[in-house]
C-alpha positions, 0 to 999 in steps of 0.5 A: 223278884215278884212271882207271877200269878201262875207261878204262885198258883202252881206252888200253892197247888203243891201245898194243897196236894201235900196239905198233911205236911203243912208246907211253907211256901218256900218248901212248896217252891222246892217241891215244885221245882223237883216235879218240873225236873222229874217231868222233864221230857226226854225221848231217851230216858224215863223213870220206872215207878221205883226210880221215881219214888227213890228220886222223890225220897231223896229230894224230899229228905233235903226239903222237909223238917224232921216232923214233916219227914216222918209223916212223909215216910209213913205215907211213902211206905204205904204207897210202896206196900200198896204198889207191891201188893198190886204187882203180886196180884197182877203176877197171878195172871201170868200163869196163862202166859207160862202155860201157853209158852210151855205148851208151844215150846213142847209142840215145836220140840216134839212135833214141829221141828223133828220133821223139818230137821229130817228134810234132806234139803234143809239139813244139807242143801242150804246155800253151800257156797254161802256158808260163811254168810250164814254163819255170820248171820247166825253169830249175829242172831246169837248176839241178838238173843244175848242182848234180848235176854239181858234186856228182859232181865234188867227191865223186869227187875227195874220195873217189878223187882221181886214182885212178879216172878211168874211174869219173868218166867213167862218172858224167859219162856218166850225168849227160849222159844226164840232160841228154839225157832228163830224170830227173824222178824224181830231180829231184822228190826234191830240189825246193823247195816252190815248184817242187813246187807248179809240178810238181804243177800241171803233173802234173795238167794232162798226164795225158791225151795225144792217142791218136796221141801215147800210141801213139807213147810206148807204142811208143818206151818199149817199144823203150827197155825192150828196148834196156835189156835187151839193153844190160845183158846185153851189158855186165853179163851176166844181167839176171833180175828187172831192170826199167827202171821197176820201182820205179814204179806204172803211174800213177807211171811214166806221170807220170814219162814225161810230165813227163820229156818236158815237160822235154826241151830241144832243146839238152840243157841245154847239158851 
């Protein structure tokens, strides 16, 4: 079978890229086919950098002769070492994320939530006839927290292995914050249909709060906004144009706040 000029050009390009291996045309063909398979487009699945290298290692072992294989392994090992070193260097930058999230958690626990938990309506008055629906939503949120944490852990080690411990700590602190003060916006994006129905029902029921509670929430969320500004400046620098709830309309922001408060758990979901 006669190969097209484009095909021969593509295979020879592989030979040029791996010139140090002195590939035969047939070997370059096999590597070209491996690369096509590696780069197959998918909306669902993709390789991490480590997985791609493992796939390459497995494929090349079947293609190369002993001497070529030894040379390839040396280059491959150097690439891994360089990539690992770069991850370690990147991890140092995560210390700011750790400090930021730690300070924010401390603010929620010591300054923000105590006054809110003491409010009589928020403590005792939440839709007393809808207890079963509220408990259902809280169970679903707990499941969401479990899934989110497992995703953080599996994704971290898939992409970074053991080279970014600070990055992992920062991500887990952010997750802890979602346990302490529920992240209703993210939760809503992943709800299944039954949970969406319950959430929509409860949203419609909590639009009005007692004036005293409304005033308390206005004051506490303003304090939170100011703390976020100073906390961001302390750990990252200038925050021009940065907002705590900037992506939500006032009505959406109100619902997000109220539903987050509705999901509050006295034990912070045991996270």
